[in-house]
Gaussian input, Z-matrix of N, CA and C with variables (Angstrom, degrees):
# hf/3-21g

backbone

0 1
 N
 C     1     B1
 C     2     B2     1     A1
 N     3     B3     2     A2     1     D1
 C     4     B4     3     A3     2     D2
 C     5     B5     4     A4     3     D3
 N     6     B6     5     A5     4     D4
 C     7     B7     6     A6     5     D5
 C     8     B8     7     A7     6     D6
 N     9     B9     8     A8     7     D7
 C    10    B10     9     A9     8     D8
 C    11    B11    10    A10     9     D9
 N    12    B12    11    A11    10    D10
 C    13    B13    12    A12    11    D11
 C    14    B14    13    A13    12    D12
 N    15    B15    14    A14    13    D13
 C    16    B16    15    A15    14    D14
 C    17    B17    16    A16    15    D15
 N    18    B18    17    A17    16    D16
 C    19    B19    18    A18    17    D17
 C    20    B20    19    A19    18    D18
 N    21    B21    20    A20    19    D19
 C    22    B22    21    A21    20    D20
 C    23    B23    22    A22    21    D21
 N    24    B24    23    A23    22    D22
 C    25    B25    24    A24    23    D23
 C    26    B26    25    A25    24    D24
 N    27    B27    26    A26    25    D25
 C    28    B28    27    A27    26    D26
 C    29    B29    28    A28    27    D27
 N    30    B30    29    A29    28    D28
 C    31    B31    30    A30    29    D29
 C    32    B32    31    A31    30    D30
 N    33    B33    32    A32    31    D31
 C    34    B34    33    A33    32    D32
 C    35    B35    34    A34    33    D33
 N    36    B36    35    A35    34    D34
 C    37    B37    36    A36    35    D35
 C    38    B38    37    A37    36    D36
 N    39    B39    38    A38    37    D37
 C    40    B40    39    A39    38    D38
 C    41    B41    40    A40    39    D39
 N    42    B42    41    A41    40    D40
 C    43    B43    42    A42    41    D41
 C    44    B44    43    A43    42    D42
 N    45    B45    44    A44    43    D43
 C    46    B46    45    A45    44    D44
 C    47    B47    46    A46    45    D45
 N    48    B48    47    A47    46    D46
 C    49    B49    48    A48    47    D47
 C    50    B50    49    A49    48    D48
 N    51    B51    50    A50    49    D49
 C    52    B52    51    A51    50    D50
 C    53    B53    52    A52    51    D51
 N    54    B54    53    A53    52    D52
 C    55    B55    54    A54    53    D53
 C    56    B56    55    A55    54    D54
 N    57    B57    56    A56    55    D55
 C    58    B58    57    A57    56    D56
 C    59    B59    58    A58    57    D57
 N    60    B60    59    A59    58    D58
 C    61    B61    60    A60    59    D59
 C    62    B62    61    A61    60    D60
 N    63    B63    62    A62    61    D61
 C    64    B64    63    A63    62    D62
 C    65    B65    64    A64    63    D63
 N    66    B66    65    A65    64    D64
 C    67    B67    66    A66    65    D65
 C    68    B68    67    A67    66    D66
 N    69    B69    68    A68    67    D67
 C    70    B70    69    A69    68    D68
 C    71    B71    70    A70    69    D69
 N    72    B72    71    A71    70    D70
 C    73    B73    72    A72    71    D71
 C    74    B74    73    A73    72    D72
 N    75    B75    74    A74    73    D73
 C    76    B76    75    A75    74    D74
 C    77    B77    76    A76    75    D75
 N    78    B78    77    A77    76    D76
 C    79    B79    78    A78    77    D77
 C    80    B80    79    A79    78    D78
 N    81    B81    80    A80    79    D79
 C    82    B82    81    A81    80    D80
 C    83    B83    82    A82    81    D81
 N    84    B84    83    A83    82    D82
 C    85    B85    84    A84    83    D83
 C    86    B86    85    A85    84    D84
 N    87    B87    86    A86    85    D85
 C    88    B88    87    A87    86    D86
 C    89    B89    88    A88    87    D87
 N    90    B90    89    A89    88    D88
 C    91    B91    90    A90    89    D89
 C    92    B92    91    A91    90    D90
 N    93    B93    92    A92    91    D91
 C    94    B94    93    A93    92    D92
 C    95    B95    94    A94    93    D93
 N    96    B96    95    A95    94    D94
 C    97    B97    96    A96    95    D95
 C    98    B98    97    A97    96    D96
 N    99    B99    98    A98    97    D97
 C   100   B100    99    A99    98    D98
 C   101   B101   100   A100    99    D99
 N   102   B102   101   A101   100   D100
 C   103   B103   102   A102   101   D101
 C   104   B104   103   A103   102   D102
 N   105   B105   104   A104   103   D103
 C   106   B106   105   A105   104   D104
 C   107   B107   106   A106   105   D105
 N   108   B108   107   A107   106   D106
 C   109   B109   108   A108   107   D107
 C   110   B110   109   A109   108   D108
 N   111   B111   110   A110   109   D109
 C   112   B112   111   A111   110   D110
 C   113   B113   112   A112   111   D111
 N   114   B114   113   A113   112   D112
 C   115   B115   114   A114   113   D113
 C   116   B116   115   A115   114   D114
 N   117   B117   116   A116   115   D115
 C   118   B118   117   A117   116   D116
 C   119   B119   118   A118   117   D117
 N   120   B120   119   A119   118   D118
 C   121   B121   120   A120   119   D119
 C   122   B122   121   A121   120   D120
 N   123   B123   122   A122   121   D121
 C   124   B124   123   A123   122   D122
 C   125   B125   124   A124   123   D123
 N   126   B126   125   A125   124   D124
 C   127   B127   126   A126   125   D125
 C   128   B128   127   A127   126   D126
 N   129   B129   128   A128   127   D127
 C   130   B130   129   A129   128   D128
 C   131   B131   130   A130   129   D129
 N   132   B132   131   A131   130   D130
 C   133   B133   132   A132   131   D131
 C   134   B134   133   A133   132   D132
 N   135   B135   134   A134   133   D133
 C   136   B136   135   A135   134   D134
 C   137   B137   136   A136   135   D135
 N   138   B138   137   A137   136   D136
 C   139   B139   138   A138   137   D137
 C   140   B140   139   A139   138   D138
 N   141   B141   140   A140   139   D139
 C   142   B142   141   A141   140   D140
 C   143   B143   142   A142   141   D141
 N   144   B144   143   A143   142   D142
 C   145   B145   144   A144   143   D143
 C   146   B146   145   A145   144   D144
 N   147   B147   146   A146   145   D145
 C   148   B148   147   A147   146   D146
 C   149   B149   148   A148   147   D147
 N   150   B150   149   A149   148   D148
 C   151   B151   150   A150   149   D149
 C   152   B152   151   A151   150   D150
 N   153   B153   152   A152   151   D151
 C   154   B154   153   A153   152   D152
 C   155   B155   154   A154   153   D153
 N   156   B156   155   A155   154   D154
 C   157   B157   156   A156   155   D155
 C   158   B158   157   A157   156   D156
 N   159   B159   158   A158   157   D157
 C   160   B160   159   A159   158   D158
 C   161   B161   160   A160   159   D159
 N   162   B162   161   A161   160   D160
 C   163   B163   162   A162   161   D161
 C   164   B164   163   A163   162   D162
 N   165   B165   164   A164   163   D163
 C   166   B166   165   A165   164   D164
 C   167   B167   166   A166   165   D165
 N   168   B168   167   A167   166   D166
 C   169   B169   168   A168   167   D167
 C   170   B170   169   A169   168   D168
 N   171   B171   170   A170   169   D169
 C   172   B172   171   A171   170   D170
 C   173   B173   172   A172   171   D171
 N   174   B174   173   A173   172   D172
 C   175   B175   174   A174   173   D173
 C   176   B176   175   A175   174   D174
 N   177   B177   176   A176   175   D175
 C   178   B178   177   A177   176   D176
 C   179   B179   178   A178   177   D177
 N   180   B180   179   A179   178   D178
 C   181   B181   180   A180   179   D179
 C   182   B182   181   A181   180   D180
 N   183   B183   182   A182   181   D181
 C   184   B184   183   A183   182   D182
 C   185   B185   184   A184   183   D183
 N   186   B186   185   A185   184   D184
 C   187   B187   186   A186   185   D185
 C   188   B188   187   A187   186   D186
 N   189   B189   188   A188   187   D187
 C   190   B190   189   A189   188   D188
 C   191   B191   190   A190   189   D189
 N   192   B192   191   A191   190   D190
 C   193   B193   192   A192   191   D191
 C   194   B194   193   A193   192   D192
 N   195   B195   194   A194   193   D193
 C   196   B196   195   A195   194   D194
 C   197   B197   196   A196   195   D195
 N   198   B198   197   A197   196   D196
 C   199   B199   198   A198   197   D197
 C   200   B200   199   A199   198   D198
 N   201   B201   200   A200   199   D199
 C   202   B202   201   A201   200   D200
 C   203   B203   202   A202   201   D201
 N   204   B204   203   A203   202   D202
 C   205   B205   204   A204   203   D203
 C   206   B206   205   A205   204   D204
 N   207   B207   206   A206   205   D205
 C   208   B208   207   A207   206   D206
 C   209   B209   208   A208   207   D207
 N   210   B210   209   A209   208   D208
 C   211   B211   210   A210   209   D209
 C   212   B212   211   A211   210   D210
 N   213   B213   212   A212   211   D211
 C   214   B214   213   A213   212   D212
 C   215   B215   214   A214   213   D213
 N   216   B216   215   A215   214   D214
 C   217   B217   216   A216   215   D215
 C   218   B218   217   A217   216   D216
 N   219   B219   218   A218   217   D217
 C   220   B220   219   A219   218   D218
 C   221   B221   220   A220   219   D219
 N   222   B222   221   A221   220   D220
 C   223   B223   222   A222   221   D221
 C   224   B224   223   A223   222   D222
 N   225   B225   224   A224   223   D223
 C   226   B226   225   A225   224   D224
 C   227   B227   226   A226   225   D225
 N   228   B228   227   A227   226   D226
 C   229   B229   228   A228   227   D227
 C   230   B230   229   A229   228   D228
 N   231   B231   230   A230   229   D229
 C   232   B232   231   A231   230   D230
 C   233   B233   232   A232   231   D231
 N   234   B234   233   A233   232   D232
 C   235   B235   234   A234   233   D233
 C   236   B236   235   A235   234   D234
 N   237   B237   236   A236   235   D235
 C   238   B238   237   A237   236   D236
 C   239   B239   238   A238   237   D237
 N   240   B240   239   A239   238   D238
 C   241   B241   240   A240   239   D239
 C   242   B242   241   A241   240   D240
 N   243   B243   242   A242   241   D241
 C   244   B244   243   A243   242   D242
 C   245   B245   244   A244   243   D243
 N   246   B246   245   A245   244   D244
 C   247   B247   246   A246   245   D245
 C   248   B248   247   A247   246   D246
 N   249   B249   248   A248   247   D247
 C   250   B250   249   A249   248   D248
 C   251   B251   250   A250   249   D249
 N   252   B252   251   A251   250   D250
 C   253   B253   252   A252   251   D251
 C   254   B254   253   A253   252   D252
 N   255   B255   254   A254   253   D253
 C   256   B256   255   A255   254   D254
 C   257   B257   256   A256   255   D255
 N   258   B258   257   A257   256   D256
 C   259   B259   258   A258   257   D257
 C   260   B260   259   A259   258   D258
 N   261   B261   260   A260   259   D259
 C   262   B262   261   A261   260   D260
 C   263   B263   262   A262   261   D261
 N   264   B264   263   A263   262   D262
 C   265   B265   264   A264   263   D263
 C   266   B266   265   A265   264   D264
 N   267   B267   266   A266   265   D265
 C   268   B268   267   A267   266   D266
 C   269   B269   268   A268   267   D267
 N   270   B270   269   A269   268   D268
 C   271   B271   270   A270   269   D269
 C   272   B272   271   A271   270   D270
 N   273   B273   272   A272   271   D271
 C   274   B274   273   A273   272   D272
 C   275   B275   274   A274   273   D273
 N   276   B276   275   A275   274   D274
 C   277   B277   276   A276   275   D275
 C   278   B278   277   A277   276   D276
 N   279   B279   278   A278   277   D277
 C   280   B280   279   A279   278   D278
 C   281   B281   280   A280   279   D279
 N   282   B282   281   A281   280   D280
 C   283   B283   282   A282   281   D281
 C   284   B284   283   A283   282   D282
 N   285   B285   284   A284   283   D283
 C   286   B286   285   A285   284   D284
 C   287   B287   286   A286   285   D285
 N   288   B288   287   A287   286   D286
 C   289   B289   288   A288   287   D287
 C   290   B290   289   A289   288   D288
 N   291   B291   290   A290   289   D289
 C   292   B292   291   A291   290   D290
 C   293   B293   292   A292   291   D291
 N   294   B294   293   A293   292   D292
 C   295   B295   294   A294   293   D293
 C   296   B296   295   A295   294   D294
 N   297   B297   296   A296   295   D295
 C   298   B298   297   A297   296   D296
 C   299   B299   298   A298   297   D297
 N   300   B300   299   A299   298   D298
 C   301   B301   300   A300   299   D299
 C   302   B302   301   A301   300   D300
 N   303   B303   302   A302   301   D301
 C   304   B304   303   A303   302   D302
 C   305   B305   304   A304   303   D303
 N   306   B306   305   A305   304   D304
 C   307   B307   306   A306   305   D305
 C   308   B308   307   A307   306   D306
 N   309   B309   308   A308   307   D307
 C   310   B310   309   A309   308   D308
 C   311   B311   310   A310   309   D309
 N   312   B312   311   A311   310   D310
 C   313   B313   312   A312   311   D311
 C   314   B314   313   A313   312   D312
 N   315   B315   314   A314   313   D313
 C   316   B316   315   A315   314   D314
 C   317   B317   316   A316   315   D315
 N   318   B318   317   A317   316   D316
 C   319   B319   318   A318   317   D317
 C   320   B320   319   A319   318   D318
 N   321   B321   320   A320   319   D319
 C   322   B322   321   A321   320   D320
 C   323   B323   322   A322   321   D321
 N   324   B324   323   A323   322   D322
 C   325   B325   324   A324   323   D323
 C   326   B326   325   A325   324   D324
 N   327   B327   326   A326   325   D325
 C   328   B328   327   A327   326   D326
 C   329   B329   328   A328   327   D327
 N   330   B330   329   A329   328   D328
 C   331   B331   330   A330   329   D329
 C   332   B332   331   A331   330   D330
 N   333   B333   332   A332   331   D331
 C   334   B334   333   A333   332   D332
 C   335   B335   334   A334   333   D333
 N   336   B336   335   A335   334   D334
 C   337   B337   336   A336   335   D335
 C   338   B338   337   A337   336   D336

   B1=1.4476
   B2=1.4894
   B3=1.3043
   B4=1.4473
   B5=1.5121
   B6=1.3023
   B7=1.4491
   B8=1.5183
   B9=1.2955
   B10=1.4524
   B11=1.5325
   B12=1.3986
   B13=1.4954
   B14=1.5369
   B15=1.3229
   B16=1.4426
   B17=1.5481
   B18=1.3190
   B19=1.4632
   B20=1.5141
   B21=1.3046
   B22=1.4696
   B23=1.5554
   B24=1.3439
   B25=1.4778
   B26=1.5289
   B27=1.3112
   B28=1.4340
   B29=1.5033
   B30=1.3337
   B31=1.4607
   B32=1.5710
   B33=1.2953
   B34=1.4372
   B35=1.5516
   B36=1.2869
   B37=1.4368
   B38=1.5506
   B39=1.2663
   B40=1.4770
   B41=1.4697
   B42=1.3074
   B43=1.4993
   B44=1.5418
   B45=1.2737
   B46=1.4880
   B47=1.6012
   B48=1.3021
   B49=1.4850
   B50=1.5249
   B51=1.2940
   B52=1.5014
   B53=1.5080
   B54=1.3661
   B55=1.4846
   B56=1.5550
   B57=1.3246
   B58=1.4228
   B59=1.4724
   B60=1.3396
   B61=1.4903
   B62=1.5393
   B63=1.3037
   B64=1.4954
   B65=1.5454
   B66=1.3030
   B67=1.4640
   B68=1.4561
   B69=1.3291
   B70=1.4119
   B71=1.5336
   B72=1.2898
   B73=1.4649
   B74=1.5100
   B75=1.3343
   B76=1.4189
   B77=1.5585
   B78=1.2482
   B79=1.5186
   B80=1.5333
   B81=1.2885
   B82=1.4438
   B83=1.5260
   B84=1.3239
   B85=1.4830
   B86=1.5230
   B87=1.3297
   B88=1.4223
   B89=1.5338
   B90=1.2869
   B91=1.4846
   B92=1.4880
   B93=1.2896
   B94=1.4673
   B95=1.5336
   B96=1.2975
   B97=1.4656
   B98=1.4832
   B99=1.3467
   B100=1.4342
   B101=1.5453
   B102=1.3150
   B103=1.4832
   B104=1.5405
   B105=1.2903
   B106=1.4862
   B107=1.5603
   B108=1.3298
   B109=1.4546
   B110=1.5114
   B111=1.3273
   B112=1.4409
   B113=1.5209
   B114=1.3494
   B115=1.4835
   B116=1.5437
   B117=1.3499
   B118=1.4929
   B119=1.5625
   B120=1.3504
   B121=1.5059
   B122=1.5168
   B123=1.3573
   B124=1.4531
   B125=1.5448
   B126=1.3288
   B127=1.4440
   B128=1.5639
   B129=1.3107
   B130=1.4659
   B131=1.5271
   B132=1.3488
   B133=1.4636
   B134=1.5085
   B135=1.2882
   B136=1.5135
   B137=1.5709
   B138=1.3782
   B139=1.4169
   B140=1.4908
   B141=1.3087
   B142=1.4488
   B143=1.5443
   B144=1.3305
   B145=1.4532
   B146=1.5641
   B147=1.3501
   B148=1.4313
   B149=1.5704
   B150=1.3257
   B151=1.4509
   B152=1.4989
   B153=1.2748
   B154=1.4472
   B155=1.5420
   B156=1.3361
   B157=1.4560
   B158=1.5597
   B159=1.3125
   B160=1.4404
   B161=1.5138
   B162=1.3054
   B163=1.4714
   B164=1.5742
   B165=1.2721
   B166=1.4636
   B167=1.4879
   B168=1.3215
   B169=1.4813
   B170=1.4910
   B171=1.3202
   B172=1.5041
   B173=1.5361
   B174=1.2745
   B175=1.5199
   B176=1.4818
   B177=1.3096
   B178=1.4808
   B179=1.5405
   B180=1.3009
   B181=1.4328
   B182=1.5220
   B183=1.3794
   B184=1.4174
   B185=1.4924
   B186=1.2972
   B187=1.4696
   B188=1.5302
   B189=1.3199
   B190=1.4558
   B191=1.4938
   B192=1.3656
   B193=1.4601
   B194=1.5009
   B195=1.3845
   B196=1.4854
   B197=1.4833
   B198=1.3087
   B199=1.5088
   B200=1.5062
   B201=1.2876
   B202=1.4763
   B203=1.5463
   B204=1.3512
   B205=1.4778
   B206=1.5421
   B207=1.3134
   B208=1.4479
   B209=1.5624
   B210=1.3366
   B211=1.4845
   B212=1.5337
   B213=1.3437
   B214=1.4526
   B215=1.4935
   B216=1.3757
   B217=1.4191
   B218=1.5483
   B219=1.3710
   B220=1.4451
   B221=1.5126
   B222=1.3071
   B223=1.4572
   B224=1.5638
   B225=1.2715
   B226=1.4904
   B227=1.5787
   B228=1.2760
   B229=1.4330
   B230=1.5725
   B231=1.2558
   B232=1.4883
   B233=1.5272
   B234=1.3351
   B235=1.4641
   B236=1.4963
   B237=1.3327
   B238=1.4169
   B239=1.5461
   B240=1.2901
   B241=1.5007
   B242=1.5473
   B243=1.3394
   B244=1.5303
   B245=1.5158
   B246=1.3459
   B247=1.4905
   B248=1.5188
   B249=1.3839
   B250=1.4507
   B251=1.5373
   B252=1.3683
   B253=1.4943
   B254=1.5601
   B255=1.3289
   B256=1.5001
   B257=1.5517
   B258=1.3544
   B259=1.4730
   B260=1.5335
   B261=1.2497
   B262=1.4373
   B263=1.5162
   B264=1.2506
   B265=1.5030
   B266=1.4946
   B267=1.2735
   B268=1.4795
   B269=1.4981
   B270=1.3304
   B271=1.4760
   B272=1.4921
   B273=1.3155
   B274=1.4612
   B275=1.5368
   B276=1.3297
   B277=1.4088
   B278=1.5120
   B279=1.3194
   B280=1.5068
   B281=1.5468
   B282=1.2929
   B283=1.4620
   B284=1.5504
   B285=1.2906
   B286=1.4568
   B287=1.5142
   B288=1.3201
   B289=1.3839
   B290=1.5528
   B291=1.2839
   B292=1.4581
   B293=1.5279
   B294=1.3304
   B295=1.4368
   B296=1.5091
   B297=1.3076
   B298=1.4945
   B299=1.4855
   B300=1.3485
   B301=1.4166
   B302=1.5770
   B303=1.3050
   B304=1.4792
   B305=1.4689
   B306=1.3153
   B307=1.4817
   B308=1.5105
   B309=1.2899
   B310=1.4022
   B311=1.5265
   B312=1.2680
   B313=1.4773
   B314=1.5656
   B315=1.3081
   B316=1.4557
   B317=1.5354
   B318=1.2732
   B319=1.4789
   B320=1.5393
   B321=1.3387
   B322=1.4642
   B323=1.5377
   B324=1.3249
   B325=1.4798
   B326=1.4977
   B327=1.2724
   B328=1.4130
   B329=1.5167
   B330=1.2866
   B331=1.4715
   B332=1.5153
   B333=1.3641
   B334=1.4416
   B335=1.5198
   B336=1.3479
   B337=1.4738
   B338=1.5021
   A1=107.83
   A2=116.63
   A3=125.72
   A4=109.41
   A5=119.69
   A6=122.71
   A7=112.40
   A8=116.28
   A9=124.00
   A10=107.00
   A11=115.57
   A12=116.24
   A13=107.40
   A14=113.40
   A15=121.48
   A16=109.92
   A17=116.24
   A18=118.32
   A19=112.05
   A20=120.90
   A21=124.34
   A22=109.49
   A23=114.66
   A24=116.88
   A25=109.51
   A26=120.85
   A27=123.55
   A28=111.87
   A29=116.68
   A30=118.82
   A31=112.24
   A32=116.44
   A33=118.42
   A34=111.36
   A35=118.08
   A36=122.57
   A37=109.50
   A38=117.91
   A39=120.81
   A40=109.39
   A41=119.33
   A42=121.39
   A43=111.95
   A44=115.15
   A45=121.09
   A46=109.59
   A47=113.68
   A48=116.48
   A49=112.67
   A50=117.38
   A51=123.38
   A52=107.81
   A53=117.46
   A54=118.94
   A55=110.97
   A56=117.86
   A57=122.49
   A58=114.04
   A59=115.97
   A60=122.77
   A61=111.27
   A62=115.38
   A63=121.77
   A64=110.25
   A65=122.12
   A66=123.49
   A67=109.72
   A68=118.33
   A69=122.76
   A70=109.66
   A71=116.53
   A72=120.71
   A73=111.71
   A74=114.58
   A75=120.24
   A76=107.66
   A77=117.48
   A78=123.56
   A79=106.74
   A80=119.19
   A81=122.80
   A82=114.27
   A83=114.79
   A84=116.91
   A85=112.04
   A86=118.58
   A87=120.75
   A88=109.64
   A89=116.38
   A90=118.15
   A91=113.50
   A92=116.72
   A93=121.43
   A94=115.02
   A95=117.52
   A96=121.10
   A97=113.01
   A98=118.30
   A99=122.77
   A100=115.23
   A101=115.76
   A102=119.51
   A103=108.91
   A104=119.27
   A105=120.38
   A106=106.41
   A107=113.53
   A108=121.11
   A109=108.22
   A110=116.68
   A111=117.93
   A112=106.90
   A113=114.25
   A114=118.93
   A115=113.96
   A116=114.23
   A117=116.94
   A118=110.84
   A119=113.39
   A120=116.81
   A121=111.78
   A122=115.38
   A123=117.48
   A124=109.27
   A125=118.75
   A126=122.34
   A127=109.20
   A128=115.40
   A129=118.85
   A130=110.13
   A131=115.77
   A132=118.64
   A133=111.44
   A134=116.63
   A135=120.44
   A136=109.15
   A137=116.03
   A138=115.98
   A139=115.15
   A140=116.77
   A141=121.00
   A142=111.74
   A143=117.63
   A144=122.36
   A145=109.37
   A146=113.10
   A147=119.44
   A148=111.32
   A149=114.99
   A150=117.89
   A151=109.48
   A152=119.33
   A153=125.76
   A154=110.47
   A155=113.63
   A156=121.14
   A157=105.88
   A158=114.33
   A159=116.83
   A160=110.99
   A161=116.22
   A162=121.30
   A163=104.20
   A164=115.26
   A165=121.32
   A166=108.21
   A167=117.60
   A168=123.08
   A169=111.17
   A170=119.17
   A171=122.57
   A172=109.42
   A173=115.85
   A174=122.07
   A175=115.41
   A176=118.39
   A177=121.64
   A178=116.00
   A179=116.20
   A180=120.35
   A181=108.21
   A182=117.11
   A183=122.31
   A184=113.77
   A185=118.06
   A186=122.37
   A187=111.40
   A188=116.94
   A189=118.98
   A190=115.21
   A191=114.29
   A192=123.78
   A193=114.43
   A194=115.44
   A195=119.46
   A196=108.92
   A197=114.04
   A198=121.10
   A199=107.71
   A200=115.12
   A201=121.77
   A202=107.04
   A203=115.76
   A204=119.09
   A205=107.89
   A206=115.15
   A207=120.51
   A208=107.51
   A209=115.71
   A210=120.10
   A211=108.67
   A212=121.35
   A213=120.04
   A214=110.52
   A215=119.52
   A216=121.75
   A217=111.68
   A218=114.64
   A219=119.98
   A220=111.10
   A221=118.69
   A222=123.55
   A223=110.83
   A224=114.47
   A225=119.62
   A226=109.27
   A227=119.17
   A228=125.49
   A229=107.11
   A230=118.62
   A231=120.78
   A232=111.54
   A233=117.27
   A234=118.71
   A235=111.96
   A236=117.34
   A237=120.13
   A238=111.88
   A239=114.41
   A240=119.07
   A241=109.76
   A242=114.00
   A243=118.86
   A244=111.32
   A245=117.37
   A246=118.40
   A247=112.63
   A248=114.65
   A249=117.01
   A250=111.85
   A251=113.10
   A252=118.53
   A253=107.19
   A254=117.75
   A255=120.97
   A256=109.54
   A257=115.46
   A258=119.53
   A259=111.36
   A260=120.78
   A261=123.46
   A262=116.45
   A263=115.02
   A264=120.28
   A265=113.83
   A266=117.54
   A267=121.96
   A268=111.17
   A269=116.75
   A270=119.62
   A271=112.79
   A272=117.93
   A273=121.45
   A274=113.36
   A275=117.74
   A276=123.28
   A277=112.67
   A278=114.84
   A279=122.40
   A280=106.49
   A281=113.60
   A282=120.06
   A283=104.80
   A284=116.30
   A285=120.41
   A286=115.19
   A287=120.66
   A288=123.08
   A289=111.10
   A290=117.25
   A291=123.99
   A292=107.84
   A293=116.17
   A294=123.07
   A295=111.46
   A296=114.49
   A297=120.30
   A298=110.94
   A299=116.90
   A300=118.04
   A301=107.50
   A302=116.06
   A303=119.25
   A304=106.52
   A305=117.16
   A306=124.24
   A307=110.50
   A308=123.28
   A309=126.26
   A310=108.97
   A311=114.87
   A312=120.40
   A313=106.77
   A314=113.89
   A315=122.99
   A316=108.83
   A317=118.83
   A318=124.43
   A319=110.01
   A320=116.16
   A321=117.75
   A322=110.50
   A323=115.05
   A324=119.46
   A325=111.22
   A326=117.47
   A327=121.89
   A328=107.72
   A329=117.86
   A330=124.07
   A331=111.69
   A332=117.79
   A333=120.01
   A334=114.27
   A335=116.34
   A336=120.63
   A337=109.38
   D1=130.11
   D2=178.36
   D3=-87.83
   D4=124.65
   D5=177.82
   D6=-107.57
   D7=114.42
   D8=-179.01
   D9=-99.23
   D10=131.34
   D11=-174.37
   D12=-152.84
   D13=165.07
   D14=174.53
   D15=-102.54
   D16=-134.15
   D17=-175.17
   D18=-90.98
   D19=-9.04
   D20=178.04
   D21=-67.96
   D22=147.21
   D23=178.62
   D24=-87.18
   D25=9.88
   D26=178.76
   D27=-54.24
   D28=-32.59
   D29=-176.61
   D30=-62.54
   D31=-29.48
   D32=178.52
   D33=-64.56
   D34=-39.79
   D35=175.94
   D36=-65.04
   D37=-42.26
   D38=179.40
   D39=-66.61
   D40=-43.47
   D41=176.60
   D42=-57.33
   D43=-46.82
   D44=179.82
   D45=-59.92
   D46=-43.81
   D47=179.17
   D48=-64.68
   D49=-46.03
   D50=-178.56
   D51=-63.23
   D52=-48.22
   D53=-176.69
   D54=-70.65
   D55=-16.73
   D56=172.02
   D57=-68.04
   D58=-24.07
   D59=174.69
   D60=-94.47
   D61=12.96
   D62=173.97
   D63=73.18
   D64=25.80
   D65=172.44
   D66=-98.69
   D67=143.67
   D68=177.05
   D69=-79.61
   D70=144.44
   D71=175.94
   D72=-120.75
   D73=156.37
   D74=178.38
   D75=-131.43
   D76=122.35
   D77=177.44
   D78=-124.77
   D79=118.69
   D80=-178.93
   D81=-52.19
   D82=-44.88
   D83=-177.20
   D84=-62.37
   D85=-30.16
   D86=-179.97
   D87=-77.67
   D88=-33.94
   D89=-176.70
   D90=-81.44
   D91=-34.42
   D92=-170.87
   D93=-121.63
   D94=5.58
   D95=-178.16
   D96=51.12
   D97=38.78
   D98=177.07
   D99=64.08
   D100=26.52
   D101=174.10
   D102=-67.96
   D103=147.87
   D104=177.16
   D105=-66.06
   D106=133.39
   D107=179.37
   D108=-114.93
   D109=140.67
   D110=174.82
   D111=-88.04
   D112=167.96
   D113=-176.00
   D114=-60.37
   D115=-37.51
   D116=-178.74
   D117=-61.58
   D118=-43.63
   D119=178.99
   D120=-67.30
   D121=-37.58
   D122=178.93
   D123=-62.30
   D124=-45.32
   D125=-178.56
   D126=-59.03
   D127=-44.78
   D128=-178.91
   D129=-59.36
   D130=-41.17
   D131=179.11
   D132=-68.39
   D133=-38.82
   D134=-175.64
   D135=-67.04
   D136=-28.56
   D137=178.58
   D138=-69.12
   D139=-14.43
   D140=178.08
   D141=-74.57
   D142=-10.07
   D143=-173.08
   D144=-115.75
   D145=145.80
   D146=178.11
   D147=-93.19
   D148=-17.09
   D149=-178.58
   D150=-155.28
   D151=168.24
   D152=-179.06
   D153=-142.13
   D154=150.24
   D155=172.66
   D156=-127.20
   D157=126.21
   D158=175.27
   D159=-109.23
   D160=130.92
   D161=-179.02
   D162=-101.60
   D163=112.13
   D164=-177.20
   D165=-99.30
   D166=92.08
   D167=-178.86
   D168=-102.72
   D169=151.04
   D170=-175.31
   D171=-76.97
   D172=78.95
   D173=-176.57
   D174=-90.97
   D175=-27.79
   D176=-175.02
   D177=-119.09
   D178=128.08
   D179=175.29
   D180=-92.75
   D181=115.86
   D182=-178.02
   D183=-89.15
   D184=-178.62
   D185=-177.38
   D186=-61.56
   D187=-28.72
   D188=179.46
   D189=-78.82
   D190=7.03
   D191=178.75
   D192=66.30
   D193=21.85
   D194=176.98
   D195=-114.69
   D196=152.44
   D197=-177.03
   D198=-84.81
   D199=139.48
   D200=-179.38
   D201=-139.25
   D202=158.39
   D203=172.76
   D204=-67.31
   D205=160.19
   D206=-178.47
   D207=-69.95
   D208=143.85
   D209=-172.08
   D210=-66.25
   D211=-30.46
   D212=178.77
   D213=-65.28
   D214=-30.64
   D215=177.81
   D216=-67.30
   D217=-43.71
   D218=175.63
   D219=-61.24
   D220=-41.49
   D221=-179.60
   D222=-64.57
   D223=-45.89
   D224=-178.81
   D225=-68.01
   D226=-40.46
   D227=175.03
   D228=-56.02
   D229=-52.55
   D230=-177.93
   D231=-63.36
   D232=-40.97
   D233=179.65
   D234=-65.94
   D235=-46.17
   D236=179.23
   D237=-64.95
   D238=-39.50
   D239=177.60
   D240=-56.22
   D241=-48.84
   D242=179.84
   D243=-61.38
   D244=-41.96
   D245=-178.70
   D246=-68.52
   D247=-44.57
   D248=179.91
   D249=-65.47
   D250=-40.23
   D251=-178.37
   D252=-62.00
   D253=-44.17
   D254=-178.84
   D255=-60.75
   D256=-43.63
   D257=-176.34
   D258=-72.00
   D259=-47.01
   D260=-173.93
   D261=-104.38
   D262=-39.56
   D263=-177.76
   D264=-62.21
   D265=-46.31
   D266=179.73
   D267=-71.62
   D268=-42.68
   D269=-174.25
   D270=-78.32
   D271=-38.08
   D272=-176.02
   D273=-106.01
   D274=0.80
   D275=179.68
   D276=50.74
   D277=48.99
   D278=178.22
   D279=-130.27
   D280=161.19
   D281=175.02
   D282=-98.55
   D283=103.97
   D284=-172.62
   D285=-82.36
   D286=-1.14
   D287=-176.45
   D288=-115.67
   D289=124.62
   D290=178.87
   D291=-113.47
   D292=127.28
   D293=176.70
   D294=-107.93
   D295=118.30
   D296=175.40
   D297=-110.31
   D298=138.59
   D299=-179.74
   D300=-124.72
   D301=130.22
   D302=177.63
   D303=-73.32
   D304=139.61
   D305=178.97
   D306=-64.23
   D307=-51.69
   D308=-179.23
   D309=-89.15
   D310=93.77
   D311=-169.37
   D312=-134.73
   D313=131.46
   D314=177.77
   D315=-83.72
   D316=-12.67
   D317=-172.01
   D318=-88.85
   D319=135.08
   D320=177.92
   D321=-65.00
   D322=146.03
   D323=176.19
   D324=-58.76
   D325=148.33
   D326=179.78
   D327=-108.68
   D328=112.51
   D329=-173.71
   D330=-69.82
   D331=-25.19
   D332=-176.50
   D333=-83.81
   D334=-12.04
   D335=-179.09
   D336=-91.71

């Protein structure tokens, strides 16, 4: 399971929970110490995973004075969604991506998700 996250440490709790169920997790920061990765390498890494969870935390204050998830999190979510959808959605005719939104959220809604 690929875990996409911003600056919040919430991903560590998620990783512990997922690994408690004996699933393997992949977090880029742990594997590459936050080295810059090109798209080709990211895609190669994403193919190692059958699913992904993105934690959209309110990390960035934008010009409109509202909190939003980090743009790299949105980018990675879109890339992983496209790759997983190509692999499973077309072949199995299912929607492999589930988006959950917490009701009490400080983060602005994302219209592109």
